[in-house]
N, C-alpha and C positions, 0 to 999 in steps of 0.2 A: 487631614485631609483622606486618609486609606481611610476613613473608617467610612464616611460619605461616602467616598466613590465606592466601596463593597457593598452598601446598601445602593446606590442609584446600577452597580449590575446586578445584584439580585433582584428590583424590581421591571430591569427591563429585559429578563431572562426570563422571572416567571410573565409580564404579559407574552413576551414570545413563545412560550412554551400553551397559559389558557387560555391566553383570550385571542388572538389569531389565527384562525382557521382559513388558512390560505393555502391551494395545492400547489405548491413548488417542489414537487420531490423531483421531476424533470431538472431542477439544475441543486437546489440548495434543499437540504433540510430543518427547516426554520424548528424544529422543536426540540434538536440534535444542539444546533446553535444557544440556543433558552440553557437548556440543562447547563452546557459549559461557562455558558455567562454565568449562572447561578453558583455555581462554582465556585470557578474565579470571584464571583462575589465574597464569597464567604471563605474563602482563603483568604484575605481582603483585609476581610472585615475582623477575624481572629488575628491575624499580625500586627493592624493598626491597635488593638484592643492591651496583644505586648507585648508594644513599642508605648500604649499611654500609660500603663502599670509600671511597665519599669523605669520608668523617669522620677525620678525624687526633686524631690526641692530644701532644700536647709535654708536659717536664715540664723547669724552671730547677727546678738545688740548687745554693742560695748557702753557705754553712758560713765564717761567721766565728767568729774563738777571742777571746777577750776575757780577758787575763790574768790578772783577779783571779773571774771567775765557773767558765770552765772555754768548753766551745763551747754554741757554740749555731747549730744551724741552723734556713733560713727554705728555706722547698719551694713551689713555684707548681706551679701547676698548669694548662690550658686548651686547653680540649678545640677545634678549627675546623670546621666542614661547607665549609668550600668559600669560602664567601659574606662571613661573620664569624664572630669571635671568641661563640661560645655558653654 
């Protein structure tokens, strides 16, 4: 979710800086707000990518064969975020 939010902030900030030419210097500076939103979007995008690549997934499959019944398969999957099991 943070990757999408970061991209959205970058796009909205770029629209405020480059596409809107309204003189609101008496109340608020839209260019500065746009630059701040683009910077916040870049930080959110980078944090989202860091957290995405830190997540790991392992899968363990154990097969045991019972001659009377047939084959029984046990599958265990765990996801870790680097700090502990999630």
